[in-house]
MARLUM-928481 format. One line per 4 residues: number of its first residue (from 1); their letters; for each residue y, x negated, z negated of N, C-alpha, C. Coordinates in steps of 0.2 Angstrom, whole numbers. Layout:
N
NUM = A = Y X Z Y X Z Y X Z ~ ...
This chain:
392
1 = MLAR = -163 -69 143 -159 -75 141 -152 -72 142 ~ -147 -73 137 -140 -71 138 -137 -74 143 ~ -138 -80 145 -134 -84 149 -136 -82 157 ~ -141 -78 158 -143 -75 164 -140 -68 165
5 = RAPL = -137 -65 160 -134 -59 161 -128 -59 165 ~ -127 -54 169 -120 -53 172 -115 -52 167 ~ -108 -54 169 -103 -53 164 -102 -45 163 ~ -100 -43 156 -100 -37 155 -93 -35 155
9 = GAAG = -91 -29 158 -84 -26 158 -83 -22 151 ~ -77 -20 150 -76 -16 144 -80 -10 143 ~ -82 -7 149 -86 -1 148 -93 -3 147 ~ -95 -9 150 -102 -11 148 -103 -13 141
13 = CGRL = -97 -16 138 -98 -18 131 -99 -11 127 ~ -95 -6 129 -95 0 125 -102 3 125 ~ -105 3 132 -112 6 132 -117 2 127 ~ -116 -4 127 -121 -8 123 -119 -6 116
17 = LAAG = -113 -6 114 -111 -5 107 -113 2 105 ~ -113 7 110 -114 14 108 -122 14 106 ~ -126 10 108 -133 10 106 -134 7 99 ~ -128 4 96 -129 0 90 -128 -7 92
21 = LRPL = -126 -11 87 -125 -18 88 -131 -22 88 ~ -136 -20 84 -142 -23 84 -146 -25 90 ~ -146 -20 95 -150 -22 101 -146 -27 105 ~ -139 -28 104 -135 -33 108 -137 -40 105
25 = LCAL = -137 -39 98 -138 -46 95 -145 -48 96 ~ -150 -44 96 -157 -46 97 -159 -48 104 ~ -154 -47 108 -155 -50 115 -153 -57 116 ~ -150 -60 111 -148 -67 111 -155 -71 110
29 = SPCW = -154 -77 114 -160 -82 114 -160 -85 107 ~ -165 -89 106 -165 -93 100 -159 -97 99 ~ -156 -100 104 -150 -104 103 -145 -100 108 ~ -139 -99 105 -133 -96 109 -130 -102 113
33 = VTAG = -131 -101 120 -128 -107 124 -122 -105 127 ~ -116 -108 126 -110 -107 129 -107 -113 131 ~ -106 -113 138 -103 -119 141 -105 -126 139 ~ -112 -126 139 -115 -132 136 -116 -133 129
37 = RQYP = -113 -129 125 -113 -131 118 -119 -126 115 ~ -123 -129 111 -128 -124 108 -126 -123 100 ~ -127 -117 99 -126 -114 92 -133 -111 89 ~ -134 -111 82 -139 -107 79 -138 -100 81
41 = SLRV = -144 -96 82 -143 -90 84 -141 -86 78 ~ -138 -80 79 -135 -76 74 -141 -72 70 ~ -142 -73 63 -147 -69 60 -145 -63 58 ~ -148 -57 60 -148 -51 59 -151 -49 52
45 = AEPA = -148 -45 48 -151 -43 41 -156 -38 43 ~ -161 -39 38 -167 -34 39 -163 -27 37 ~ -166 -22 40 -163 -15 39 -162 -13 32 ~ -167 -14 28 -165 -12 21 -160 -16 18
49 = KEKR = -160 -22 19 -155 -27 15 -148 -25 18 ~ -148 -24 25 -141 -22 28 -138 -16 25 ~ -143 -11 24 -141 -4 21 -138 -5 14 ~ -141 -9 10 -139 -10 4 -132 -14 3
53 = LVRK = -132 -18 8 -125 -22 8 -119 -18 10 ~ -120 -14 15 -115 -9 18 -113 -4 12 ~ -118 -2 9 -117 4 4 -113 1 -2 ~ -115 -6 -4 -112 -9 -9 -104 -10 -7
57 = EQRS = -103 -13 -1 -96 -14 1 -92 -7 1 ~ -95 -2 3 -92 4 4 -90 7 -3 ~ -95 6 -8 -93 8 -15 -88 4 -18 ~ -87 -2 -16 -83 -7 -20 -76 -7 -17
61 = SLVV = -75 -6 -10 -69 -6 -7 -67 -1 -2 ~ -72 3 0 -71 9 4 -68 7 11 ~ -69 1 12 -66 -2 19 -71 -2 24 ~ -70 1 30 -74 0 35 -71 -5 40
65 = RRFI = -75 -11 40 -73 -16 45 -75 -16 52 ~ -71 -19 56 -73 -19 63 -73 -26 66 ~ -78 -27 70 -79 -34 73 -79 -35 80 ~ -77 -41 83 -78 -42 90 -85 -43 91
69 = ACPQ = -88 -39 95 -96 -40 97 -97 -42 104 ~ -92 -41 109 -93 -42 115 -91 -49 118 ~ -95 -53 120 -92 -60 122 -86 -60 127 ~ -86 -55 131 -80 -54 136 -74 -53 132
73 = LART = -74 -49 127 -68 -48 123 -66 -54 119 ~ -71 -58 117 -70 -64 113 -67 -69 118 ~ -69 -70 124 -65 -75 128 -58 -72 130 ~ -57 -66 130 -50 -63 131 -45 -65 125
77 = VRRC = -48 -64 119 -44 -66 113 -43 -73 113 ~ -48 -77 114 -47 -84 114 -42 -86 119 ~ -41 -83 125 -36 -86 129 -29 -84 127 ~ -29 -78 123 -22 -76 120 -20 -81 115
81 = LQGG = -25 -83 111 -24 -87 105 -21 -95 108 ~ -25 -96 114 -22 -103 117 -15 -102 119 ~ -13 -96 122 -6 -96 124 -4 -100 128 ~ -8 -102 134 -5 -107 139 -5 -114 137
85 = ADPG = -8 -116 131 -8 -123 129 -13 -127 134 ~ -11 -133 134 -15 -138 138 -23 -138 136 ~ -27 -139 140 -34 -140 139 -35 -146 134 ~ -41 -146 130 -41 -151 126 -41 -149 118
89 = PQPV = -41 -153 113 -41 -151 106 -36 -146 105 ~ -37 -141 101 -33 -135 99 -31 -136 92 ~ -26 -133 90 -23 -134 82 -28 -130 78 ~ -28 -131 71 -32 -128 67 -30 -120 67
93 = LLEF = -35 -116 66 -34 -109 66 -38 -106 60 ~ -35 -101 57 -38 -98 51 -40 -91 54 ~ -47 -89 54 -49 -83 56 -52 -79 50 ~ -49 -73 49 -51 -70 43 -56 -64 45
97 = APGP = -61 -63 41 -66 -58 42 -69 -58 49 ~ -72 -64 51 -75 -65 57 -82 -61 59 ~ -84 -59 53 -91 -55 54 -96 -59 57 ~ -99 -56 62 -105 -60 66 -103 -66 69
101 = GILT = -96 -68 70 -94 -74 73 -94 -75 80 ~ -94 -70 83 -94 -70 91 -88 -74 93 ~ -82 -72 90 -76 -75 92 -76 -82 90 ~ -78 -84 84 -79 -90 81 -82 -95 86
105 = RSLL = -87 -93 88 -91 -98 93 -87 -99 100 ~ -83 -94 102 -80 -95 108 -74 -100 106 ~ -70 -99 100 -65 -103 98 -67 -111 98 ~ -73 -112 95 -76 -118 94 -77 -121 100
109 = DAGF = -80 -118 105 -81 -120 112 -75 -122 115 ~ -69 -119 113 -63 -121 117 -59 -127 114 ~ -63 -130 108 -59 -135 105 -56 -134 98 ~ -55 -127 97 -52 -126 91 -55 -129 84
113 = RVVA = -51 -130 79 -54 -132 73 -53 -126 69 ~ -58 -122 66 -58 -116 64 -60 -116 56 ~ -56 -112 52 -58 -111 45 -59 -103 45 ~ -65 -101 43 -67 -94 43 -67 -92 36
117 = LESN = -63 -86 35 -63 -83 28 -67 -77 28 ~ -73 -77 25 -77 -71 25 -79 -69 18 ~ -79 -62 17 -81 -60 11 -88 -57 10 ~ -91 -55 16 -97 -52 17 -103 -58 16
121 = SDFF = -107 -57 11 -112 -62 9 -117 -63 15 ~ -119 -59 18 -123 -59 24 -120 -63 30 ~ -114 -61 32 -110 -65 37 -109 -72 34 ~ -107 -72 28 -105 -79 25 -111 -84 26
125 = TDLQ = -117 -81 24 -123 -86 25 -124 -88 32 ~ -123 -84 37 -124 -85 44 -119 -90 47 ~ -113 -89 44 -108 -94 46 -108 -101 43 ~ -111 -101 37 -113 -107 34 -118 -112 38
129 = SLED = -123 -108 41 -128 -111 45 -125 -114 51 ~ -120 -111 54 -116 -113 60 -112 -119 58 ~ -109 -119 52 -105 -124 49 -109 -131 49 ~ -115 -130 46 -119 -136 45 -122 -139 51
133 = SLDG = -122 -135 57 -124 -138 63 -118 -142 67 ~ -112 -141 64 -106 -145 67 -104 -151 63 ~ -100 -155 66 -97 -160 63 -90 -159 61 ~ -89 -155 56 -82 -154 53 -78 -150 57
137 = QLKV = -80 -147 63 -76 -142 67 -75 -135 64 ~ -79 -134 59 -79 -127 56 -80 -128 49 ~ -75 -124 45 -76 -124 38 -76 -116 36 ~ -81 -114 32 -82 -107 30 -80 -107 23
141 = IHGD = -76 -102 21 -74 -101 14 -76 -93 12 ~ -78 -92 6 -79 -86 3 -73 -83 1 ~ -70 -78 5 -64 -75 2 -62 -69 7 ~ -57 -66 4 -54 -60 8 -47 -61 9
145 = FFRM = -45 -61 15 -38 -63 17 -33 -58 13 ~ -35 -52 13 -30 -47 9 -31 -46 2 ~ -34 -51 -1 -35 -52 -8 -32 -59 -10 ~ -27 -61 -6 -25 -68 -7 -19 -68 -12
149 = DPLA = -19 -72 -17 -14 -73 -22 -12 -66 -25 ~ -17 -63 -28 -15 -57 -32 -11 -58 -38 ~ -8 -53 -41 -4 -55 -47 -8 -54 -54 ~ -15 -52 -53 -19 -52 -59 -20 -59 -62
153 = KGAL = -20 -58 -69 -20 -64 -73 -27 -67 -73 ~ -27 -74 -75 -34 -77 -76 -36 -80 -69 ~ -41 -84 -70 -44 -88 -64 -47 -83 -58 ~ -45 -85 -52 -47 -80 -47 -55 -81 -45
157 = KPPA = -58 -76 -44 -65 -75 -42 -66 -73 -35 ~ -70 -76 -31 -71 -74 -24 -73 -66 -25 ~ -70 -62 -20 -67 -64 -14 -59 -65 -14 ~ -57 -65 -20 -49 -66 -21 -49 -74 -20
161 = VSSD = -43 -76 -17 -42 -83 -15 -35 -85 -16 ~ -34 -91 -17 -28 -94 -18 -25 -98 -12 ~ -19 -96 -10 -17 -99 -4 -16 -106 -5 ~ -14 -109 -11 -14 -116 -12 -20 -119 -10
165 = KLFE = -26 -117 -13 -32 -120 -12 -34 -119 -4 ~ -33 -114 -1 -34 -113 5 -30 -117 10 ~ -24 -118 9 -21 -123 13 -22 -130 12 ~ -25 -132 6 -27 -139 5 -33 -139 9
169 = TLGV = -38 -135 9 -44 -135 13 -42 -135 20 ~ -37 -132 23 -35 -132 30 -32 -139 32 ~ -30 -142 27 -27 -149 28 -20 -148 32 ~ -16 -142 30 -9 -140 32 -5 -141 27
173 = AAVP = 1 -145 28 6 -146 23 12 -141 25 ~ 15 -140 20 21 -136 20 27 -139 24 ~ 30 -135 29 35 -138 33 42 -134 32 ~ 48 -136 34 54 -132 33 53 -126 37
177 = WRAD = 57 -121 35 57 -114 39 58 -115 46 ~ 63 -119 48 65 -119 55 61 -124 59 ~ 55 -127 56 51 -131 60 46 -127 64 ~ 42 -131 68 37 -127 72 32 -124 68
181 = VPLK = 28 -119 71 23 -115 67 17 -120 65 ~ 16 -120 58 11 -124 55 4 -122 56 ~ 3 -116 57 -4 -113 57 -4 -106 60 ~ -9 -105 64 -11 -99 67 -16 -95 63
185 = IFGI = -15 -89 63 -20 -84 59 -22 -79 64 ~ -29 -77 64 -32 -71 68 -36 -67 64 ~ -35 -61 65 -40 -56 61 -39 -49 63 ~ -43 -45 62 -43 -38 63 -41 -34 56
189 = VPQQ = -35 -30 56 -33 -27 50 -37 -20 49 ~ -41 -20 44 -44 -14 42 -39 -7 43 ~ -42 -2 46 -38 4 46 -36 7 40 ~ -41 7 34 -39 9 28 -34 5 25
193 = LERN = -28 9 23 -23 6 20 -19 1 25 ~ -20 2 31 -17 -3 36 -9 -4 35 ~ -5 2 34 2 1 33 3 -3 26 ~ -1 -2 21 0 -6 15 -1 -13 16
197 = RLWR = -6 -15 20 -7 -22 22 -2 -25 26 ~ 1 -21 30 7 -24 34 13 -25 30 ~ 14 -20 25 20 -21 21 19 -27 16 ~ 13 -28 14 12 -34 9 13 -41 13
201 = LLFA = 11 -41 20 13 -47 23 20 -48 24 ~ 24 -42 25 31 -42 27 35 -45 20 ~ 32 -42 14 35 -44 8 35 -52 7 ~ 28 -54 8 28 -62 8 32 -66 12
205 = MYEC = 32 -63 19 36 -67 23 44 -67 21 ~ 47 -62 19 54 -62 17 55 -66 11 ~ 50 -66 7 51 -70 1 48 -77 1 ~ 46 -79 7 43 -85 8 38 -87 3
209 = SSIY = 33 -82 1 28 -83 -4 22 -83 -1 ~ 16 -85 -5 10 -85 -2 9 -89 4 ~ 6 -87 10 5 -91 15 12 -93 18 ~ 17 -90 17 24 -92 20 28 -97 16
213 = RYGR = 25 -100 11 27 -106 7 26 -112 12 ~ 22 -111 17 20 -117 21 24 -117 27 ~ 28 -112 28 32 -112 34 31 -105 38 ~ 33 -105 44 33 -99 48 26 -98 52
217 = VELN = 21 -96 47 15 -95 49 14 -89 55 ~ 10 -91 60 10 -86 65 4 -81 64 ~ 5 -75 64 -1 -70 63 -3 -67 70 ~ -9 -67 72 -12 -63 78 -16 -58 76
221 = LFIS = -14 -52 75 -18 -46 72 -20 -41 77 ~ -26 -39 76 -27 -32 80 -25 -27 75 ~ -20 -22 77 -18 -17 73 -19 -10 77 ~ -19 -5 74 -19 1 78 -13 2 82
225 = EKEY = -14 6 88 -9 8 92 -3 11 89 ~ -5 16 84 0 20 80 4 15 77 ~ 2 10 73 6 5 70 10 1 74 ~ 7 -1 80 11 -5 84 17 -1 87
229 = MVLT = 17 5 88 22 9 91 27 10 85 ~ 26 10 79 31 10 73 34 3 74 ~ 31 -3 74 34 -9 74 39 -10 79 ~ 38 -7 85 42 -9 91 47 -2 93
233 = AKPG = 47 2 88 51 9 90 59 7 91 ~ 62 11 94 69 10 95 73 15 91 ~ 79 13 89 83 18 85 84 24 88 ~ 84 29 84 85 36 86 78 40 87
237 = KSKI = 73 36 87 66 40 87 65 41 80 ~ 67 46 77 67 47 69 59 47 66 ~ 55 49 70 48 50 68 44 44 67 ~ 46 39 71 42 32 71 47 26 70
241 = YQAL = 54 27 70 58 22 68 60 23 61 ~ 57 17 57 56 18 50 59 11 47 ~ 59 11 40 61 5 37 56 -1 39 ~ 49 0 40 45 -5 42 47 -8 49
245 = TVLA = 49 -3 53 52 -5 60 58 -10 59 ~ 63 -8 56 69 -12 55 67 -19 52 ~ 63 -19 47 61 -25 43 57 -30 48 ~ 52 -27 51 48 -31 56 52 -34 62
249 = QLGY = 56 -30 65 60 -32 71 65 -38 69 ~ 68 -37 62 72 -42 60 68 -49 58 ~ 62 -48 55 59 -54 52 54 -57 57 ~ 51 -53 62 46 -56 67 49 -56 74
253 = EIEL = 46 -61 78 46 -60 85 39 -56 87 ~ 40 -51 89 34 -46 90 32 -46 98 ~ 26 -49 99 23 -49 106 16 -46 106 ~ 16 -42 111 9 -38 112 5 -43 117
257 = LHKE = 0 -45 115 -5 -50 118 -10 -46 123 ~ -13 -41 120 -18 -37 123 -19 -30 120 ~ -21 -26 124 -24 -19 122 -31 -18 123 ~ -35 -16 119 -42 -15 120 -44 -8 117
261 = PWSS = -49 -5 121 -51 2 119 -55 0 112 ~ -54 5 107 -57 4 101 -65 4 101 ~ -67 7 107 -75 8 108 -77 1 109 ~ -74 -4 110 -76 -11 112 -78 -15 105
265 = FATT = -76 -12 99 -77 -15 93 -83 -12 89 ~ -87 -16 86 -92 -14 81 -90 -12 75 ~ -93 -8 71 -91 -6 64 -96 -5 60 ~ -95 -6 53 -101 -4 48 -100 4 47
269 = LKNG = -106 7 47 -106 14 46 -109 16 40 ~ -109 22 38 -111 25 31 -119 24 31 ~ -122 25 37 -129 25 37 -132 18 36 ~ -128 13 36 -130 6 35 -131 3 42
273 = GLAI = -129 6 48 -130 3 54 -124 -1 56 ~ -124 -4 62 -118 -7 65 -117 -4 72 ~ -112 -1 73 -111 2 80 -103 4 81 ~ -102 8 86 -95 10 87 -94 17 83
277 = PKAG = -88 18 81 -87 25 77 -87 30 82 ~ -88 37 79 -88 42 83 -81 44 86 ~ -81 47 91 -74 50 94 -70 53 88 ~ -64 52 89 -59 56 84 -58 52 77
281 = RLPN = -61 46 77 -60 42 70 -53 39 70 ~ -50 38 75 -44 34 76 -39 39 79 ~ -32 38 77 -27 43 80 -25 41 87 ~ -28 36 90 -26 34 97 -32 30 100
285 = DHFC = -32 28 106 -38 25 109 -38 18 110 ~ -33 14 107 -33 7 107 -31 3 101 ~ -34 -3 101 -31 -8 96 -27 -13 100 ~ -21 -15 97 -16 -19 100 -17 -26 96
289 = LVRL = -18 -31 100 -17 -38 98 -10 -40 98 ~ -7 -41 92 0 -42 91 1 -49 88 ~ 6 -53 92 8 -59 88 14 -58 85 ~ 14 -60 78 20 -59 74 22 -66 72
293 = TPQQ = 27 -69 75 30 -76 73 36 -74 69 ~ 37 -77 63 43 -76 59 49 -79 63 ~ 55 -76 63 60 -77 66 63 -84 63 ~ 65 -89 67 67 -95 65 74 -95 61
297 = NLFT = 79 -90 63 85 -89 61 86 -83 56 ~ 80 -81 53 80 -75 48 84 -77 42 ~ 85 -82 39 88 -83 33 95 -87 35 ~ 99 -83 38 106 -85 39 111 -79 36
301 = GGLK = 117 -82 35 122 -77 32 120 -76 25 ~ 120 -70 22 119 -69 15 112 -67 13 ~ 107 -67 18 100 -66 17 96 -72 15 ~ 93 -72 9 89 -78 7 83 -75 4
305 = PSNA = 78 -80 3 72 -78 0 73 -75 -7 ~ 78 -77 -10 79 -75 -17 82 -68 -18 ~ 85 -65 -12 88 -59 -13 84 -54 -8 ~ 79 -56 -4 76 -53 1 73 -46 -1
309 = STFI = 70 -46 -8 67 -40 -11 72 -34 -11 ~ 79 -36 -13 84 -32 -13 86 -29 -7 ~ 85 -33 -1 87 -31 5 82 -26 8 ~ 75 -28 6 70 -23 8 70 -17 5
313 = FMVK = 72 -16 -1 73 -9 -4 79 -6 -2 ~ 85 -10 0 90 -6 3 88 -2 9 ~ 84 -6 13 82 -2 19 78 3 18 ~ 73 2 13 69 8 12 72 14 9
317 = QSFA = 77 13 5 81 19 2 85 22 8 ~ 87 18 12 91 20 18 87 26 22 ~ 80 24 22 76 28 27 72 34 22 ~ 75 35 16 72 40 12 74 47 15
321 = KPKS = 80 47 19 82 53 22 85 50 29 ~ 81 49 34 82 45 40 88 48 44 ~ 89 55 43 94 58 47 100 60 43 ~ 101 57 37 107 57 33 112 52 36
325 = KLMD = 119 53 34 124 49 37 125 43 32 ~ 126 37 36 127 31 32 132 32 27 ~ 138 35 28 143 36 23 141 39 17 ~ 137 44 18 134 47 12 130 43 8
329 = RLNS = 126 38 11 121 34 7 126 28 3 ~ 131 26 7 136 21 4 139 25 -2 ~ 141 31 -2 144 34 -8 139 35 -13 ~ 133 36 -12 128 36 -17 127 30 -20
333 = WSLD = 129 24 -17 129 18 -20 135 16 -24 ~ 140 21 -25 146 21 -28 151 16 -25 ~ 151 15 -19 156 11 -15 162 15 -13 ~ 168 13 -17 174 17 -15 177 15 -9
337 = NSDR = 176 9 -6 179 6 0 174 7 6 ~ 170 13 6 166 13 12 169 14 19 ~ 175 17 19 178 17 26 180 11 28 ~ 183 7 24 185 0 26 179 -4 28
341 = LLKA = 174 -4 24 168 -8 25 165 -6 32 ~ 165 0 34 162 2 41 166 0 47 ~ 173 0 45 178 -1 50 177 -9 52 ~ 176 -13 46 175 -20 47 168 -22 51
345 = LEIP = 164 -18 50 157 -19 53 157 -16 60 ~ 162 -12 62 162 -8 68 156 -3 69 ~ 155 0 63 150 5 64 154 12 63 ~ 152 17 67 156 23 66 155 27 60
349 = KNAV = 159 31 58 159 34 51 154 39 51 ~ 152 42 57 147 48 57 140 45 59 ~ 139 38 58 132 35 60 127 38 55 ~ 121 39 59 115 42 55 111 35 54
353 = MCNL = 107 36 48 103 30 46 98 28 52 ~ 95 33 55 89 31 60 92 29 66 ~ 99 29 67 102 27 73 105 20 73 ~ 105 17 67 107 10 66 102 5 68
357 = YPED = 104 -1 72 100 -6 74 98 -10 68 ~ 92 -14 69 90 -18 63 96 -23 62 ~ 99 -26 67 104 -30 65 110 -27 61 ~ 111 -21 62 116 -17 58 115 -17 51
361 = YKRL = 108 -17 49 106 -16 42 107 -23 39 ~ 106 -28 43 107 -35 40 114 -36 39 ~ 119 -35 43 126 -35 43 129 -31 37 ~ 126 -25 36 128 -21 31 126 -24 24
365 = FEAL = 120 -27 24 118 -30 17 122 -36 16 ~ 124 -40 21 128 -46 19 135 -44 17 ~ 137 -38 20 144 -36 18 144 -34 11 ~ 138 -30 9 137 -28 2 137 -33 -3
369 = QNSD = 133 -39 -1 133 -45 -5 140 -47 -7 ~ 144 -47 -3 151 -49 -4 156 -45 -8 ~ 153 -38 -9 157 -33 -12 156 -34 -19 ~ 162 -33 -23 162 -33 -30 159 -27 -33
373 = LFAE = 159 -22 -29 156 -16 -32 148 -15 -31 ~ 145 -20 -28 138 -19 -27 135 -23 -31 ~ 129 -20 -35 125 -25 -40 118 -24 -37 ~ 115 -30 -37 108 -30 -35 103 -27 -40
377 = SFFH = 106 -26 -46 102 -23 -52 101 -16 -50 ~ 105 -12 -45 104 -6 -44 97 -4 -41 ~ 94 -9 -38 87 -9 -35 82 -12 -39 ~ 84 -15 -45 79 -20 -49 73 -16 -50
381 = DEVL = 73 -10 -53 67 -7 -56 62 -5 -50 ~ 65 -3 -45 60 -1 -39 57 -7 -36 ~ 61 -13 -36 58 -19 -33 53 -21 -37 ~ 53 -21 -43 48 -24 -48 41 -19 -47
385 = ASTR = 43 -13 -48 37 -8 -48 33 -9 -41 ~ 37 -9 -35 33 -9 -29 30 -15 -28 ~ 33 -21 -30 30 -28 -29 23 -28 -33 ~ 23 -25 -39 17 -25 -43 11 -21 -39
389 = TMNL = 13 -15 -36 8 -11 -33 6 -15 -27 ~ 10 -18 -23 8 -22 -17 3 -28 -19 ~ 3 -30 -24 -1 -37 -25 -6 -36 -30 ~ -8 -30 -33 -14 -29 -37 -20 -28 -33
């Protein structure tokens, strides 16, 4: 019985996972008992069916997913999501790609109302069984968080999903940007195309589109340590201080909640099994649970959702040559009054792009907005082309 086992440490979780996820799951009793609450046991797919499923996913998306499979890690994440909240009923939480639902059960036990967004048909079926055993505390939707609101024409077919329909299901109404956070979201970002996925979320936040039409939605994401270092880099570190850094630090309050060895996570493998990946698959040793809360004062001064795309591409162009001088970049934009502009902003004439602070870029953009020589059409073609690529 699982309830009689001693608590597992991170190393213990890793050893169990190293033998494959199936032995861990098969150790569960007919009902998973957690703090007095009984849940239906997790159904593990037959080996042949499981292999067909994994191979089908790999052919269609080439995305290797990772899951929380250790109950101790699930409890740690749950405490992070509670964030010091008082005991009792918790707010609604959207969990995307929950997989086997280990965290889902822990959240339900803590009083969260959970909406699970799952694209894998086997996991979806298991989660539906759990939903049927509860009284409205869990809602399961067939969908993929990173295929939300695509620009493709026509009716959306799962796993593509509409944010409007999703928020209607959540029962969450839109609130003003400066209001409290209307919704918490949790998920593990796939490592394939991880940077693209972060960029897409950033675009949506600056433009107040998709999930951000409803307010300052809070993201709680497991991302690679490599990307976390980029998000939190300081000016002057030219190799990791990038356009993504500037825009993320301006747009989000970034908080590191937890670091976990990647060996604690289960993953789908090409042979059809579920286990930890081999050493060397990732560029670092940890996943970072990061809370990204949109800044309440983001849209002040000249920055607005309507011109945010222009600001984003101004920053991206500035980092095309991160060690170039700001003066040279301004001259490339045909600004004849560059000296006067930099003096007004109190930025040295010899300033290098990768040495400017995020706030400097925002002040520069606002000053350019007020310049008669600056035209947003300068970035127009690049804005449209990149936005299409991000959303297809």
